[in-house]
C-alpha positions as CSV (number, residue, x, y, z in Angstrom):
1,M,18.5,-8.5,-97.8
2,P,20.8,-5.8,-96.7
3,P,24.6,-6.3,-97.0
4,R,26.4,-7.9,-94.1
5,D,28.3,-4.6,-93.3
6,A,25.0,-2.8,-92.9
7,F,23.8,-5.4,-90.4
8,L,27.0,-5.1,-88.4
9,E,26.8,-1.4,-88.3
10,G,23.3,-1.7,-86.9
11,A,24.5,-4.1,-84.2
12,R,27.3,-1.8,-83.3
13,A,25.0,1.1,-83.0
14,N,22.8,-0.9,-80.6
15,K,25.8,-1.6,-78.3
16,T,26.5,2.1,-77.9
17,K,23.4,2.8,-75.9
18,A,23.6,4.9,-72.7
19,P,24.9,3.0,-69.6
20,K,22.4,1.7,-67.1
21,P,21.8,3.9,-64.1
22,A,23.6,3.0,-60.9
23,K,21.9,1.0,-58.2
24,T,19.8,3.0,-55.7
25,P,21.3,3.7,-52.3
26,K,18.5,1.6,-50.7
27,A,19.8,-1.6,-52.4
28,R,23.3,-1.0,-51.0
29,V,22.0,-0.3,-47.5
30,A,19.9,-3.5,-47.5
31,A,22.8,-5.5,-48.7
32,S,25.1,-4.2,-45.9
33,T,22.7,-4.8,-43.0
34,P,23.3,-8.0,-41.1
35,S,21.0,-10.9,-41.6
36,K,18.8,-12.4,-38.9
37,A,20.9,-15.6,-38.9
38,A,24.1,-13.6,-38.3
39,S,22.7,-12.0,-35.2
40,A,21.4,-15.2,-33.6
41,E,23.2,-16.3,-30.5
42,A,22.2,-20.0,-30.5
43,N,24.6,-22.6,-31.8
44,T,22.7,-25.7,-32.8
45,R,25.2,-27.2,-35.2
46,N,26.2,-30.0,-32.9
47,Q,24.6,-32.1,-30.2
48,E,26.1,-30.2,-27.3
49,G,24.9,-26.9,-28.7
50,R,21.4,-28.2,-29.3
51,A,21.3,-29.6,-25.7
52,A,22.4,-26.3,-24.3
53,Y,19.8,-24.4,-26.3
54,D,17.1,-26.8,-25.3
55,K,18.1,-26.4,-21.7
56,A,17.9,-22.6,-22.0
57,V,14.5,-22.7,-23.7
58,L,13.1,-25.2,-21.0
59,A,14.5,-23.0,-18.2
60,W,12.8,-19.9,-19.7
61,L,9.5,-21.8,-20.1
62,K,9.6,-23.0,-16.5
63,E,10.2,-19.5,-15.2
64,N,7.8,-17.6,-17.4
65,T,4.9,-19.9,-18.3
66,S,2.2,-22.1,-16.9
67,K,-0.6,-24.1,-18.4
68,S,-3.0,-21.2,-17.6
69,E,-0.5,-18.7,-19.1
70,P,1.3,-20.2,-22.1
71,Q,3.7,-18.1,-24.2
72,A,4.2,-17.7,-27.9
73,A,7.3,-18.9,-29.6
74,S,8.3,-15.3,-30.5
75,K,8.7,-14.5,-26.8
76,V,10.8,-17.6,-26.3
77,L,13.1,-16.4,-29.2
78,K,13.4,-12.9,-27.8
79,A,14.5,-14.3,-24.4
80,C,16.7,-17.2,-25.6
81,G,18.0,-16.0,-29.0
82,G,18.3,-18.0,-32.1
83,T,16.4,-18.0,-35.4
84,G,12.7,-18.9,-35.8
85,L,13.6,-22.3,-37.1
86,Q,16.0,-23.0,-34.2
87,G,13.4,-22.0,-31.7
88,R,10.5,-24.0,-33.2
89,T,12.8,-27.1,-33.6
90,A,13.9,-26.8,-29.9
91,L,10.3,-26.5,-28.8
92,T,9.4,-29.6,-30.9
93,R,12.2,-31.6,-29.3
94,L,11.0,-30.6,-25.8
95,I,7.4,-31.5,-26.7
96,E,8.5,-34.9,-28.0
97,A,10.6,-35.5,-24.9
98,G,7.5,-34.8,-22.8
99,K,9.1,-31.7,-21.1
100,A,6.8,-29.1,-22.7
101,S,3.3,-28.9,-24.1
102,F,1.4,-26.6,-26.5
103,V,-2.1,-25.4,-27.5
104,G,-3.2,-23.8,-30.7
105,R,-2.1,-24.0,-34.3
106,A,0.1,-21.9,-36.6
107,R,0.8,-18.4,-35.3
108,A,-1.6,-18.9,-32.4
109,T,0.5,-21.7,-30.9
110,K,1.5,-21.2,-27.3
111,Y,3.9,-23.2,-25.2
112,W,4.5,-24.0,-21.5
113,A,6.7,-26.3,-19.5
114,K,5.2,-29.4,-17.9
């Protein structure tokens, strides 16, 4: 077994390796861009905010959809703002309240106002 000092010298030698390269500029740019949630305009943290958002979604559905021409959730989100989860949740609340209806599944789901 080598002497303890030789082992420590080896450990010290390993610590003096070259420093790691700096992060790429792409990583810094991605970290500085705003998130989707930060750009959302919908406030659904309280009952009044949810009611206002549901009202805006229902109004858009009444103006822009019919049973013969339903629209995708992505179009609702572009028009009303909010995140995907906020939009889908609002549409689900409207469906449960009997104010909206849907056809299809998954990404093919389309909505219209009753």
